[in-house]
Structures are given as C-alpha cells and as structure tokens.
C-alpha positions as CSV (number, residue, x, y, z in Angstrom):
1,M,-38.1,31.3,-27.6
2,K,-38.8,29.6,-24.3
3,N,-38.4,26.1,-25.9
4,L,-35.2,27.2,-27.6
5,F,-33.8,28.4,-24.3
6,F,-34.6,25.0,-22.6
7,T,-33.2,23.1,-25.6
8,L,-29.9,25.1,-25.4
9,L,-29.8,24.7,-21.6
10,S,-30.3,20.9,-21.8
11,F,-27.6,20.7,-24.5
12,F,-25.2,22.7,-22.2
13,V,-25.9,20.5,-19.2
14,I,-25.5,17.3,-21.2
15,T,-22.2,18.6,-22.6
16,I,-20.9,19.3,-19.2
17,T,-21.9,16.0,-17.6
18,Q,-20.6,13.9,-20.5
19,A,-17.2,15.6,-20.7
20,Q,-14.9,13.9,-18.3
21,I,-11.5,15.3,-19.1
22,L,-10.1,15.4,-15.7
23,D,-7.5,18.0,-14.8
24,P,-7.1,17.9,-11.0
25,V,-3.8,19.9,-10.9
26,K,-3.6,23.6,-11.8
27,W,-0.2,25.1,-12.6
28,K,1.2,28.6,-12.4
29,T,4.8,29.4,-13.3
30,S,7.0,32.4,-12.7
31,V,10.6,33.6,-13.1
32,E,12.9,35.1,-10.6
33,Q,16.0,36.8,-12.0
34,K,19.1,36.0,-9.8
35,S,21.7,37.8,-12.0
36,D,22.2,38.9,-15.5
37,T,22.6,35.2,-16.6
38,E,20.9,33.2,-13.9
39,F,17.2,32.7,-13.5
40,L,15.1,30.6,-11.1
41,L,12.1,28.9,-12.9
42,K,9.3,28.3,-10.5
43,F,6.3,25.9,-10.8
44,D,3.4,26.2,-8.4
45,A,0.8,23.3,-8.5
46,T,-2.6,23.5,-6.8
47,I,-4.1,20.1,-6.4
48,Q,-7.8,19.4,-6.1
49,K,-9.1,18.1,-2.8
50,D,-8.4,14.4,-2.2
51,W,-6.3,14.1,-5.4
52,H,-2.5,13.6,-5.3
53,F,0.5,13.3,-7.6
54,F,3.9,11.9,-7.1
55,S,7.4,13.3,-6.3
56,Q,10.3,13.1,-8.7
57,F,11.9,10.8,-6.2
58,T,9.1,8.3,-5.5
59,P,10.7,4.8,-5.3
60,D,10.8,2.6,-8.4
61,G,8.2,-0.2,-8.5
62,G,5.3,2.1,-7.5
63,S,3.4,4.9,-9.3
64,L,5.1,7.1,-11.8
65,P,7.3,10.0,-10.7
66,T,7.0,13.6,-11.9
67,V,9.5,14.4,-14.6
68,F,10.7,17.8,-15.8
69,I,12.0,17.8,-19.4
70,F,14.2,20.7,-20.5
71,N,14.5,20.4,-24.3
72,D,17.6,22.4,-25.1
73,T,19.5,20.7,-27.9
74,K,21.5,23.9,-28.9
75,G,23.2,24.6,-25.6
76,N,21.3,27.9,-24.9
77,Y,21.4,27.4,-21.2
78,Q,22.7,25.1,-18.4
79,L,20.8,23.5,-15.5
80,I,22.4,24.4,-12.1
81,G,21.7,21.5,-9.8
82,K,18.6,19.3,-9.8
83,T,15.0,20.5,-9.8
84,T,14.0,21.1,-6.1
85,E,10.6,20.4,-4.7
86,S,8.5,21.1,-1.6
87,K,8.0,18.5,1.2
88,Y,6.1,15.4,0.1
89,K,4.0,12.9,2.1
90,K,5.1,9.2,2.4
91,V,2.4,6.6,2.1
92,Y,2.9,2.8,1.9
93,S,1.2,1.2,-1.1
94,E,-0.2,-2.3,-0.3
95,I,-0.5,-3.0,-4.1
96,F,3.1,-2.1,-5.1
97,E,4.6,-2.9,-1.6
98,V,6.7,0.2,-1.6
99,D,6.5,3.6,-0.1
100,E,5.1,6.3,-2.4
101,Y,6.1,9.9,-2.1
102,M,3.1,12.2,-3.0
103,F,1.9,15.8,-2.9
104,E,-1.6,16.8,-1.7
105,G,-3.1,20.2,-1.7
106,S,-0.2,22.0,-3.3
107,A,3.4,21.5,-4.5
108,Q,6.2,23.8,-5.5
109,F,9.2,23.1,-7.8
110,S,12.1,25.3,-8.9
111,Q,15.0,24.9,-11.2
112,L,18.0,27.3,-11.4
113,V,19.3,27.9,-15.0
114,K,22.3,29.8,-16.4
115,V,21.7,31.3,-19.8
116,T,24.7,30.9,-22.2
117,N,23.0,32.4,-25.3
118,P,22.6,36.2,-24.9
119,A,19.8,36.1,-27.6
120,L,17.7,33.6,-25.6
121,K,14.3,35.1,-24.7
122,S,12.4,32.1,-23.4
123,I,12.8,28.6,-22.0
124,K,10.4,25.7,-22.8
125,V,9.8,23.0,-20.2
126,E,7.6,19.9,-20.4
127,V,6.2,18.3,-17.2
128,E,4.9,14.7,-17.0
129,Y,3.1,13.4,-13.9
130,Q,0.5,10.9,-12.7
131,A,-2.4,12.3,-10.7
132,C,-4.6,9.8,-8.7
133,L,-7.7,9.6,-6.7
134,E,-9.4,6.2,-7.0
135,Q,-8.4,6.5,-10.7
136,C,-5.2,7.7,-12.1
137,I,-4.6,10.0,-15.1
138,Q,-1.3,10.6,-17.0
139,Q,-0.8,14.3,-17.5
140,F,1.6,16.2,-19.9
141,K,2.0,20.0,-19.5
142,N,4.1,22.4,-21.6
143,F,5.3,25.7,-20.2
144,E,7.2,28.6,-21.7
145,F,9.1,31.0,-19.4
146,Q,9.7,34.5,-20.8
147,L,13.0,35.7,-19.3
148,P,12.8,39.1,-17.7
149,G,14.8,41.9,-19.4
150,R,15.0,40.0,-22.7
151,E,11.5,40.6,-24.0
152,S,8.9,43.1,-23.1
153,V,6.4,41.3,-20.8
154,L,3.8,42.7,-18.5
155,N,3.7,39.6,-16.3
156,T,6.3,36.8,-15.8
157,T,3.6,34.4,-14.6
158,Q,2.8,32.0,-17.4
159,K,-0.2,29.8,-18.1
160,E,-0.2,26.2,-19.4
161,D,0.7,25.9,-23.0
162,T,-2.2,23.6,-23.8
163,I,-5.6,24.0,-25.5
164,P,-8.3,23.2,-22.9
165,V,-11.2,21.0,-23.9
166,V,-13.6,22.7,-21.5
167,K,-13.3,26.2,-20.0
168,D,-11.5,26.3,-16.7
169,D,-14.5,27.4,-14.6
170,I,-16.8,24.7,-16.1
171,Q,-14.0,22.1,-15.9
172,E,-13.4,22.9,-12.2
173,K,-17.0,22.5,-11.3
174,L,-17.1,19.1,-13.2
175,D,-14.0,17.9,-11.5
176,N,-15.3,18.8,-8.0
177,K,-18.5,16.9,-8.7
178,L,-16.5,13.8,-9.9
179,V,-14.2,14.0,-6.9
180,K,-17.1,14.2,-4.5
181,A,-18.8,11.2,-6.1
182,K,-15.6,9.1,-6.0
183,S,-14.2,9.7,-2.6
184,D,-14.8,11.6,0.7
185,K,-11.4,12.0,2.4
186,A,-10.3,8.7,1.2
187,D,-6.7,9.1,2.4
188,K,-7.7,9.9,5.9
189,K,-10.0,6.9,6.1
190,E,-7.2,4.6,4.9
191,E,-4.9,6.0,7.5
192,Q,-7.5,5.5,10.3
193,K,-8.2,2.0,9.0
194,G,-4.5,1.2,9.1
195,L,-4.1,2.4,12.7
196,W,-7.1,0.4,13.8
197,T,-5.7,-2.7,12.1
198,I,-2.4,-2.2,14.0
199,F,-4.3,-1.7,17.3
200,I,-6.4,-4.9,16.8
201,I,-3.4,-7.0,15.8
202,A,-1.4,-5.6,18.8
203,F,-4.3,-6.3,21.2
204,F,-4.5,-9.9,20.1
205,S,-0.7,-10.2,20.4
206,G,-0.9,-8.9,23.9
207,F,-3.6,-11.5,24.7
208,A,-1.2,-14.2,23.2
209,A,1.6,-12.8,25.5
210,L,-0.7,-13.3,28.5
211,L,-0.8,-17.0,27.7
212,T,2.9,-17.5,28.0
213,P,4.7,-19.1,31.0
214,C,6.2,-15.7,32.1
215,V,3.0,-13.8,32.4
216,F,0.0,-16.1,33.0
217,P,1.1,-17.4,36.5
218,M,1.5,-13.7,37.5
219,I,-2.2,-12.9,37.1
220,P,-3.6,-14.7,40.2
221,M,-0.6,-13.8,42.3
222,T,-0.8,-10.1,41.5
223,V,-4.5,-9.8,41.8
224,S,-4.5,-11.7,45.2
225,F,-1.8,-9.3,46.4
226,F,-3.9,-6.3,45.8
227,T,-7.2,-7.7,47.1
228,K,-5.7,-9.3,50.2
229,Q,-3.1,-6.8,51.2
230,S,-5.4,-3.7,50.8
231,K,-7.4,-2.5,53.8
232,D,-10.7,-2.9,52.0
233,R,-12.0,-4.2,48.6
234,A,-12.4,-0.7,47.1
235,K,-8.7,0.1,47.9
236,G,-7.7,-3.2,46.3
237,I,-9.7,-2.5,43.1
238,K,-8.2,1.0,42.9
239,N,-4.6,-0.3,43.2
240,A,-5.2,-3.0,40.6
241,I,-6.6,-0.3,38.2
242,I,-3.5,1.9,38.9
243,Y,-1.4,-1.2,38.2
244,G,-3.1,-1.8,34.9
245,I,-2.8,1.8,33.8
246,S,0.9,1.8,34.8
247,I,1.4,-1.2,32.4
248,I,-0.2,0.8,29.6
249,V,1.9,3.9,30.4
250,I,5.1,1.9,30.3
251,Y,4.5,0.2,27.0
252,V,3.1,3.4,25.3
253,A,6.2,5.3,26.6
254,L,8.3,2.7,24.8
255,G,6.4,3.2,21.5
256,S,6.6,7.0,21.9
257,A,10.3,6.7,22.5
258,I,10.8,4.7,19.3
259,T,8.8,7.3,17.3
260,G,10.6,10.2,19.0
261,I,14.1,8.8,18.5
262,F,13.7,7.9,14.9
263,G,10.9,10.3,13.9
264,A,7.7,9.2,12.0
265,D,9.1,10.1,8.6
266,S,12.4,8.3,9.2
267,L,10.6,5.1,10.3
268,N,8.6,5.2,7.1
269,E,11.7,5.8,5.0
270,L,13.6,3.0,6.7
271,S,10.7,0.6,5.9
272,T,11.8,0.5,2.3
273,S,15.5,0.2,3.0
274,V,17.1,-3.1,2.1
275,A,19.4,-2.9,5.1
276,F,16.6,-2.1,7.5
277,N,14.5,-5.1,6.3
278,V,17.5,-7.5,6.4
279,I,18.3,-6.4,9.9
280,F,14.7,-6.9,11.0
281,F,14.6,-10.3,9.3
282,A,17.6,-11.4,11.4
283,L,16.1,-9.9,14.5
284,L,12.8,-11.8,14.1
285,V,14.7,-15.0,13.4
286,F,16.5,-14.4,16.7
287,F,13.2,-13.8,18.6
288,A,11.8,-17.0,17.0
289,A,14.8,-19.1,18.1
290,S,14.2,-17.9,21.6
291,F,10.5,-18.8,21.6
292,L,11.4,-22.2,20.1
293,G,13.7,-22.9,23.1
294,A,17.2,-22.3,21.8
295,F,17.9,-19.8,24.5
296,E,16.2,-17.3,26.9
297,I,16.2,-13.6,26.3
298,V,16.5,-12.0,29.8
299,L,17.3,-8.5,31.0
300,P,20.1,-8.1,33.6
301,N,19.0,-9.3,37.1
302,S,20.3,-6.0,38.6
303,W,17.5,-4.2,36.7
304,A,14.8,-6.3,38.3
305,N,16.4,-6.0,41.7
306,K,16.5,-2.2,41.6
307,V,13.0,-2.0,40.3
308,D,11.8,-4.5,43.0
309,R,13.3,-2.3,45.7
310,Q,11.4,0.7,44.4
311,A,8.2,-1.3,44.4
312,D,8.5,-1.6,48.2
313,R,7.9,2.1,48.6
314,G,4.2,1.7,48.4
315,G,1.6,4.2,47.1
316,I,1.2,5.0,43.4
317,I,5.0,5.1,42.8
318,G,5.4,1.6,44.3
319,I,2.6,0.2,42.2
320,F,4.1,1.8,39.0
321,F,7.4,0.0,39.8
322,M,5.6,-3.2,40.4
323,A,4.2,-2.9,36.8
324,L,7.7,-2.1,35.6
325,A,9.0,-5.2,37.4
326,L,6.4,-7.3,35.6
327,A,7.6,-5.9,32.2
328,I,11.2,-6.7,33.1
329,V,10.7,-10.2,34.6
330,S,8.4,-11.3,31.7
331,F,10.7,-9.9,29.0
332,S,11.8,-13.4,27.9
333,C,8.3,-14.0,26.7
334,T,7.0,-10.5,25.9
335,G,10.2,-9.1,24.4
336,P,10.1,-11.0,21.1
337,I,6.4,-10.1,20.7
338,V,7.0,-6.4,21.5
339,G,10.0,-6.4,19.2
340,T,8.0,-7.9,16.3
341,L,5.1,-5.4,16.9
342,I,7.5,-2.4,16.9
343,V,9.2,-3.7,13.7
344,E,5.8,-4.1,12.0
345,A,4.4,-0.8,13.2
346,A,7.7,1.0,12.4
347,S,7.3,-0.2,8.8
348,K,4.0,1.8,8.7
349,G,5.5,5.0,10.0
350,G,3.7,7.8,11.8
351,I,2.3,7.1,15.2
352,A,1.9,3.4,14.5
353,P,4.4,2.3,17.2
354,I,2.5,4.2,19.8
355,V,-0.9,2.8,18.7
356,G,0.7,-0.7,18.6
357,M,2.0,-0.5,22.1
358,L,-1.4,0.9,23.3
359,G,-3.1,-2.2,21.9
360,F,-0.6,-4.6,23.3
361,S,-0.5,-3.1,26.8
362,S,-4.3,-2.8,27.0
363,A,-4.6,-6.6,26.5
364,I,-1.9,-7.2,29.1
365,A,-3.5,-4.8,31.7
366,L,-7.1,-5.7,31.2
367,P,-7.1,-9.1,33.0
368,F,-5.4,-7.6,36.1
369,M,-8.1,-4.9,36.4
370,L,-11.1,-7.2,35.6
371,F,-10.0,-10.0,38.0
372,A,-9.7,-7.4,40.8
373,L,-13.2,-6.2,40.1
374,F,-14.6,-9.8,39.8
375,P,-12.2,-12.0,41.8
376,G,-14.6,-15.0,41.5
377,W,-13.6,-15.2,37.8
378,M,-10.2,-16.4,38.8
379,N,-11.7,-19.8,39.7
380,S,-12.4,-20.4,36.1
381,L,-8.8,-19.8,35.0
382,P,-7.0,-23.0,33.7
383,K,-4.1,-24.2,35.7
384,S,-0.6,-23.4,34.6
385,G,1.1,-26.3,32.8
386,G,2.8,-27.5,29.6
387,W,0.2,-25.9,27.5
388,L,1.8,-22.5,28.2
389,N,5.0,-23.6,26.5
390,T,2.9,-24.8,23.6
391,V,1.6,-21.3,23.2
392,K,5.1,-19.9,23.4
393,V,6.5,-22.3,20.8
394,S,3.5,-21.6,18.5
395,L,4.4,-17.9,18.6
396,G,7.9,-18.8,17.7
397,F,6.7,-20.5,14.4
398,L,4.6,-17.4,13.6
399,E,7.6,-15.1,14.3
400,L,9.7,-17.3,11.9
401,A,7.2,-17.1,9.1
402,L,6.8,-13.3,9.6
403,A,10.5,-12.8,9.4
404,F,10.6,-13.9,5.8
405,K,8.1,-11.1,4.9
406,F,10.9,-8.6,5.7
407,L,13.5,-10.5,3.8
408,S,11.1,-10.7,0.8
409,K,10.6,-6.9,1.0
410,A,14.4,-6.4,0.9
411,D,14.6,-8.7,-2.1
412,L,11.7,-6.8,-3.9
413,V,13.3,-3.4,-3.3
414,S,16.7,-4.6,-4.6
415,Q,15.1,-6.6,-7.4
416,A,17.7,-9.4,-6.6
417,H,15.1,-12.1,-7.4
418,L,16.6,-14.4,-4.7
419,L,13.3,-14.9,-2.8
420,E,10.7,-15.1,-5.6
421,R,7.2,-16.1,-4.9
422,E,7.7,-19.9,-5.2
423,V,10.7,-19.9,-2.9
424,F,8.8,-17.7,-0.3
425,L,5.8,-20.0,-0.3
426,A,8.0,-23.1,-0.1
427,I,9.6,-21.7,3.1
428,W,6.2,-20.8,4.5
429,I,4.8,-24.3,3.8
430,A,7.8,-25.8,5.5
431,V,7.5,-23.6,8.6
432,F,3.7,-24.2,9.0
433,L,4.1,-27.9,8.3
434,A,6.7,-28.1,11.1
435,W,4.2,-26.3,13.3
436,V,1.5,-28.9,12.4
437,L,3.9,-31.7,13.3
438,Y,4.7,-30.0,16.6
439,L,1.0,-29.6,17.5
440,F,0.3,-33.2,16.7
441,G,3.1,-34.3,19.0
442,K,5.4,-35.7,16.2
443,I,8.3,-33.4,17.2
444,S,9.2,-31.9,20.6
445,L,11.4,-29.0,21.6
446,P,13.3,-27.9,24.7
447,H,11.1,-27.0,27.7
448,D,8.3,-29.3,26.4
449,S,6.7,-31.6,29.0
450,P,6.4,-35.3,28.2
451,L,3.3,-35.7,26.0
452,T,1.1,-38.9,26.4
453,H,-1.8,-37.4,24.4
454,I,-2.9,-34.2,22.8
455,S,-5.8,-32.1,24.1
456,T,-8.9,-31.3,22.0
457,G,-7.8,-27.7,21.7
458,R,-4.4,-28.6,20.5
459,L,-6.0,-31.0,17.9
460,F,-8.3,-28.3,16.6
461,M,-5.4,-25.8,16.4
462,G,-3.3,-28.4,14.5
463,L,-6.2,-29.0,12.0
464,F,-6.5,-25.3,11.5
465,V,-2.8,-24.8,10.8
466,L,-2.8,-27.9,8.5
467,S,-5.7,-26.5,6.5
468,F,-3.8,-23.2,6.1
469,T,-0.7,-25.1,5.0
470,I,-2.7,-27.0,2.3
471,Y,-4.2,-23.7,1.2
472,L,-0.7,-22.3,0.5
473,I,0.4,-25.2,-1.8
474,P,-1.6,-24.2,-5.0
475,G,0.3,-20.8,-4.8
476,L,3.4,-22.7,-6.1
477,W,1.4,-23.1,-9.4
478,G,0.2,-19.5,-9.6
479,A,-2.9,-19.4,-7.3
480,P,-3.5,-15.8,-6.1
481,L,-3.8,-16.7,-2.4
482,K,-6.0,-13.7,-1.6
483,L,-6.2,-14.5,2.1
484,I,-2.5,-13.6,2.5
485,S,-2.3,-10.9,-0.1
486,G,0.5,-8.5,0.7
487,F,2.7,-11.1,2.5
488,P,4.2,-13.2,-0.4
489,P,5.8,-11.5,-3.4
490,P,3.3,-10.5,-6.2
491,L,2.4,-13.1,-8.9
492,Y,4.6,-11.4,-11.5
493,Y,7.7,-11.7,-9.2
494,S,8.0,-15.3,-9.8
495,E,10.3,-18.0,-11.3
496,S,7.2,-19.2,-13.3
497,P,4.6,-16.5,-13.6
498,Y,2.4,-18.8,-15.7
499,G,2.7,-21.9,-13.5
500,I,5.4,-24.5,-13.1
501,G,6.3,-26.1,-16.4
502,N,4.3,-23.6,-18.4
503,T,6.2,-20.8,-20.3
504,G,3.0,-19.1,-21.4
505,E,4.2,-19.0,-25.0
506,G,2.7,-22.2,-26.4
507,D,-0.4,-20.7,-27.9
508,L,0.7,-17.1,-27.7
509,L,-1.1,-15.0,-30.4
510,K,0.9,-12.8,-32.6
511,D,1.3,-9.2,-31.3
512,T,0.0,-10.1,-27.8
513,K,1.7,-10.4,-24.5
514,I,0.8,-12.3,-21.3
515,I,-0.4,-10.4,-18.3
516,S,-2.1,-11.4,-15.0
517,H,-3.8,-14.9,-14.8
518,G,-2.3,-16.0,-18.1
519,L,-4.5,-13.6,-20.1
520,Q,-3.3,-12.6,-23.6
521,T,-3.7,-9.0,-24.5
522,F,-3.1,-6.8,-27.5
523,T,-1.2,-3.6,-26.7
524,D,-2.0,-2.0,-30.1
525,Y,-5.6,-1.0,-30.8
526,E,-5.6,-1.5,-34.6
527,K,-4.0,-4.9,-34.4
528,G,-6.4,-6.0,-31.7
529,L,-9.4,-4.7,-33.7
530,K,-8.2,-6.5,-36.8
531,Y,-7.9,-9.8,-34.9
532,A,-11.4,-9.4,-33.3
533,K,-12.9,-8.9,-36.7
534,S,-11.2,-12.0,-38.1
535,I,-12.7,-14.2,-35.4
536,N,-15.9,-12.2,-34.9
537,K,-15.6,-11.6,-31.1
538,P,-16.4,-8.5,-29.1
539,I,-13.5,-6.5,-27.6
540,L,-12.8,-5.5,-24.0
541,L,-10.9,-2.2,-24.3
542,D,-8.8,-1.7,-21.2
543,F,-7.2,1.8,-20.7
544,T,-4.5,1.0,-18.1
545,G,-1.0,2.0,-16.9
546,H,2.1,0.2,-15.6
547,G,2.0,2.5,-12.5
548,C,-1.8,2.3,-12.1
549,E,-2.5,0.9,-8.6
550,N,-6.3,0.5,-9.0
551,C,-5.7,-1.3,-12.4
552,R,-3.6,-3.9,-10.4
553,K,-6.4,-4.2,-7.8
554,M,-9.0,-4.9,-10.5
555,E,-6.7,-7.6,-12.0
556,D,-6.0,-9.2,-8.7
557,Y,-9.4,-9.2,-7.1
558,V,-11.9,-9.0,-10.0
559,W,-10.3,-10.5,-13.0
560,S,-9.1,-13.5,-10.9
561,D,-12.7,-14.6,-10.2
562,P,-13.3,-17.8,-12.1
563,K,-16.5,-16.6,-13.9
564,V,-14.9,-13.3,-14.9
565,L,-11.7,-14.9,-15.9
566,S,-13.6,-17.4,-18.1
567,I,-15.4,-14.6,-19.9
568,L,-12.1,-12.7,-20.5
569,K,-10.3,-15.7,-21.9
570,D,-13.1,-17.3,-24.0
571,E,-15.6,-14.7,-25.0
572,L,-13.7,-11.4,-25.5
573,V,-10.6,-10.1,-27.3
574,L,-8.6,-8.1,-24.7
575,I,-6.9,-4.9,-25.8
576,S,-4.8,-3.1,-23.1
577,L,-3.6,0.4,-23.9
578,Y,-0.9,1.6,-21.5
579,V,-1.2,5.4,-21.2
580,D,2.2,5.6,-19.4
581,D,4.2,3.6,-21.9
582,K,7.4,5.6,-22.4
583,E,8.5,4.0,-25.6
584,A,9.1,6.8,-28.2
585,L,7.1,6.9,-31.4
586,D,8.9,6.9,-34.7
587,E,9.7,10.4,-35.9
588,K,7.1,10.2,-38.7
589,D,4.4,9.2,-36.2
590,I,4.8,12.2,-33.8
591,Y,2.0,14.7,-34.0
592,V,0.2,17.5,-32.2
593,S,-3.2,16.5,-30.8
594,P,-6.0,18.5,-32.3
595,T,-8.0,17.9,-29.1
596,T,-5.5,19.0,-26.5
597,G,-2.8,20.8,-28.5
598,K,-0.1,18.7,-26.9
599,R,2.8,17.1,-28.8
600,I,2.3,13.3,-28.9
601,K,5.8,11.8,-28.7
602,T,5.4,8.4,-27.0
603,I,3.1,5.3,-27.2
604,G,1.6,6.3,-23.9
605,N,0.9,9.8,-25.2
606,K,-0.8,8.3,-28.2
607,W,-3.2,6.1,-26.2
608,S,-3.9,8.8,-23.7
609,D,-4.8,11.2,-26.5
610,F,-7.0,8.4,-28.1
611,Q,-8.8,8.0,-24.8
612,I,-9.4,11.7,-24.4
613,T,-10.4,12.3,-28.0
614,K,-12.8,9.4,-28.5
615,Y,-14.1,8.7,-25.0
616,E,-13.8,12.2,-23.3
617,T,-12.0,10.9,-20.2
618,N,-8.4,10.5,-19.1
619,S,-8.7,8.3,-16.0
620,Q,-7.6,4.7,-15.6
621,P,-8.7,2.0,-15.4
622,Q,-11.4,2.5,-17.9
623,Y,-13.2,-0.5,-19.5
624,L,-15.4,-0.5,-22.6
625,I,-16.9,-3.3,-24.7
626,L,-16.7,-2.7,-28.5
627,D,-17.9,-4.4,-31.6
628,T,-15.6,-5.4,-34.4
629,N,-15.9,-1.9,-35.9
630,G,-14.8,-0.2,-32.7
631,N,-18.3,1.0,-31.7
632,T,-19.1,0.9,-28.0
633,I,-21.8,-1.7,-27.3
634,S,-21.5,-1.9,-23.5
635,D,-23.8,-0.1,-21.1
636,G,-21.4,2.8,-20.9
637,S,-17.9,2.4,-19.6
638,T,-16.8,1.2,-16.1
639,S,-13.8,2.0,-14.0
640,Y,-12.4,0.8,-10.6
641,D,-15.1,-1.2,-8.8
642,P,-14.3,-4.3,-6.8
643,D,-17.9,-5.6,-7.0
644,I,-17.3,-8.9,-8.9
645,K,-20.9,-9.6,-9.6
646,K,-21.6,-6.1,-10.9
647,Y,-18.5,-6.3,-13.2
648,E,-19.6,-9.8,-14.5
649,K,-23.1,-8.5,-15.2
650,W,-21.6,-5.5,-17.1
651,L,-19.5,-7.9,-19.2
652,R,-22.4,-10.2,-20.0
653,N,-24.6,-7.3,-21.0
654,G,-22.0,-6.1,-23.5
655,I,-21.5,-9.6,-25.0
656,S,-25.3,-9.9,-25.2
657,N,-25.6,-6.6,-27.1
658,F,-22.9,-7.9,-29.6
659,K,-24.9,-11.0,-30.3
660,K,-28.1,-9.1,-31.1
C-alpha cells in the first residue's frame, strides 16, 4: 500500500511538472441590466504577476491587440458604441520600434448592447488576446452571458466556456512556479535599465558640452572667481559647490517642466506620432546646422543682462543667478545638446526628461566643484583653441545622424517606405564619411582655425569614425549591424530584404517562404514533414508568431550567428508554425478541439491547438528537433534564450541523435 501511494504521488508530481499549458489571465464576466432592452456586458481579467496582455488599441506593427468578437448573424442585438477598457500602460518596444499598450495585474472591459429579439436569452462572445512574459501565448476564450429576467439564473457571473486541461488550483500553482523561474519583476528591471541608460548618455553629453567653446573657457574663470574673491578657501569651496548644485537645479527644473507641461503619458504617446517625429527631425537638423557653423543660436541679450544684474546681489541668490547666467550665455553650444537630449528622453516617456537633465547637468557642474576643491588640477587643463570648435562640429555631425532616426521612425509608423533600410544606411554612411574628411582636414567649416597639421587625438578620432563608417557598408547588403540595432529600420523594412540583386526566389522550395537571414521555412507541418522525409533530414519545429517579440529577438541575435545559421540552412528542415495567423480555415476544416474544447477556426488556432495537444505547452517561441516521423529527438524543447553557444549545442545534440 505504501509503495502504491508513492507510485501514485510520483505520477501526480510528474504530471503537474510536465503539463505546461499556461493560462496567466483569469476571466470573470457579469451582466448589468440598464433597461428592458439594454444590457452592459462586463469582462474582468486578473493577470498573473509579471505577465501582461495588450489593449484593443495597441499600435499596428507590434504585439497583437485584444479582440472582442460578437457573433450575431441574425440581428438579435445591436452594439452601442465600442468596447470600453480600463487604463493601460504604455511601454516602448525596442524590437518592434513602436509603443505597445498593455495591461498588468488586472483589466476591465465592457460593452453596451441593445437587444432587438425579445426571445433572446443569452449572448455569446469570443475574446482573442496575446499574453506575454518572456514568452508569448495566443489565447482564445468563449463566454456566454445569460441576460437577467429572460432566463432563471442564480448568478449572472459566468465562467469561461472552455474545457480546462488541468484543474484551476493545480494550474495556478504550476503557472506561478513557471513565472517565478522565468522572471523576477522583469518590467521594473527594464524600466530601471532604461533610465540608467538615459542618465549615462546624458552625463557623457554634458561632458561633451564642457568641451565646447562656450563652456570650457568659463571653468578656470569661474573657479578663480570663487577661490580668489572669497574671504577664505572654505568659503570659496562652499560657493563653488552651491554654484554646481544651482546648475543641476536649473537643468532638472527644465526637465521637470517639460514632463509637467506635456505629461509623462502624453510624451510617450507623442513618440509614435508621425508629426512629432518629423518635427523633431527638423529640429535636430536645425541644431546640427548651428553646430556646423551655419548660424549661432543665442538667447536675447536682455535676458543675460537681467540675470547678470541679479548675480551682483551676492549670497546664495547671487550664486544661483550666476549659474543661470552660464546657462544663458552658453546656450549657443549647450542648447542643441539639451534639445536633442529632451527629444530623445521624451520619446521614452515617464520621468526620462528629468533623469536626462540630471545626468547632463551633473557633468556640467562636477568640474566647477572639483576644481574648487583641488585648484592645482587646473594647471593640467589644455589651453583653449581651435580644438574646441572641432568638438562642436563633431557634435553637429552626430546631431545630423541622429535626426534621421526620428525621420525613420515617422516613416515606419506611416509605412510610407520612403526611408527604407538601404536609404537610411546610405545617408548615415555619407554623414560619417563627411565627418571623417573633416577630422582628416580635407574639408573645413566656418569658425575653423587654419590647419597646418592634425593632432594625434584628432587622427585617432578620425580612424575610429572611419572604422565605424566601413562597418556600416555591409548593411546595404543585408548585414544585421548589431552594434546599432534599434537605429536603422529593421531588416525586413528594406528595398532588398535578401541583399542587393537577390530576389530570394531563385532556389525557393515549393510551399516555403523566406524569413530572416534568407532562411526558407515551411508554414505547414505536414508539407514540411513530407519534404524532410524525402531528403532524410531532421526538422527544426518552430512555434512562433507574427507579433512575438522574443521570437524576433532569437532570429536577430541567435539565428544570425554564422555557426547557427549554417546549421539552420544546411542541416535542418525548418518548419515555422505561426499561432497568431488570422487566415480562416476552410469551412470543412473547422473543428472543436478535443483537448481545450475551443472552436478552431483559423490557421493560427490550428497550430496553437497542435502545440497544446502534442507538446503540452502554449508559449512561443518553442523549438523542437524532430525525426522524419515527427518524433522528438532533441534533448527536450527550448524557448527564448539568447545564449548562442547553448543554442548551437542543443541543435547539434538533436542532429547527432538523428544520425544514431
């Protein structure tokens, strides 16, 4: 009896740990009667910790939106207005390069309907949505609302019209374990990482601003003023520190004002606006022209005079106005940098403009405070000269290159295909090549001093920029250019996705399509299996989705590795099953899944049901290696993991098992 107990217990544990049918969103529905004919259908979603799914209105080009389907072909009721939803969170996707609108924790939806058939007792609704953590799953839920007063019901709250594979309490425990293993507050970490990135970039931008002709000469003058005009050294150090803090306060106040005026959410929303990005493109080109010597951007002299008079008041107030005077006088050099930082930070939304200005102002303020503490260090400062204008012009070239990132984003959002990948890279190559020629002294610009020779530092900088320019060139023929991932348009947004002069169709196999890196894949399981059997090669089965962000990451960062790509092209037959494919099945092929009880109506439904039924999971990406009979021969399946060596080893083990 004891052995039987442990045998049953072991079977129970194994069953739980092997079942991986994820269901991170729990739904409850209810009906509120508004009048004799009008009813409010309510959907309440509870989302597991760290998971999220997407709004109905999430922009095109990213993850899949939630869709409510009201199948009333007989005119039994009318929808009044659109389905409303609770407030969503906006998060920028680096992979899809668009904002995504998502729900975390919980979400509420409601739809007002007017019943036109007095005999109608219930309304059926289907909900489709994509839930994601580090993996994404395509979900389909069916609900039936019993209308109050039309049928005797004890409770108007309905449950999901699906047949669960695992009981809710067991499933919830399983899901919690999987979630904990996959991620620990992943979204918060990403947000913190993003803010730190902005701070670091802004800090180095502030350091670059220090090396411009408007700011650098002010350092020894200002520090000398505090150390020599103060009664004692301690007083001078104190005043210099107050001066530095005042600089930080002024710029952080600017960032706070931008955030306060527009609002964090509005800034995020504007970042995907075509008009917003075109305006910022024009603004950055304007700033670049200023740095390149076309004109000077200066604030009215009256502002500087008024602030200068306030600086004569002395004390903390006087020091603050001295800092403000520096900000105004140096605006011709710092203004374009500050403007660019605010534009870039605004595109991230939230408190990014404040963090950006904190980083920038800290770099500006730090030297004034440090040189007051250690005045002897000023003796090691290089003398002002023509090199300061070289720094300023170099920043102009960087501004010009960055401007096209915003124009590219506007083109991507509008899908105008005016600035595709090749055009973008050609522009960048031209800009950076012009910068190289400038650094090597082959071209000169206004405000440049006569150049008899170039310094060692300028030579090294020129070689660095030249190397980067050469690195960009293979991108015209389809190289991924991982170093600048996120700046140019994606590989598929291209005049020639398969490389210049290559249509990708010369050796295209029947029933396949071309995807990333020129790979050919079958999108039908049976056809791919038949082909693999005919040439006696193992299969890489890829459960994926058009809106699967981590699928794209694996393709961009892992499949692009030469060793991995060689294996995929030469040693395996690739079958990619898109679980979010919306193409409808023929009427004769529609069925009800014996596993989930759901009605399978689309190709995506079919592959999702296949994945759930055969492999007991519904997350993407999922990869398996199969033999020609469809049996799994890999060491289990694998999902999202950017470890290239680990993925290559997993592929080779599967191929080795096939050859045994």
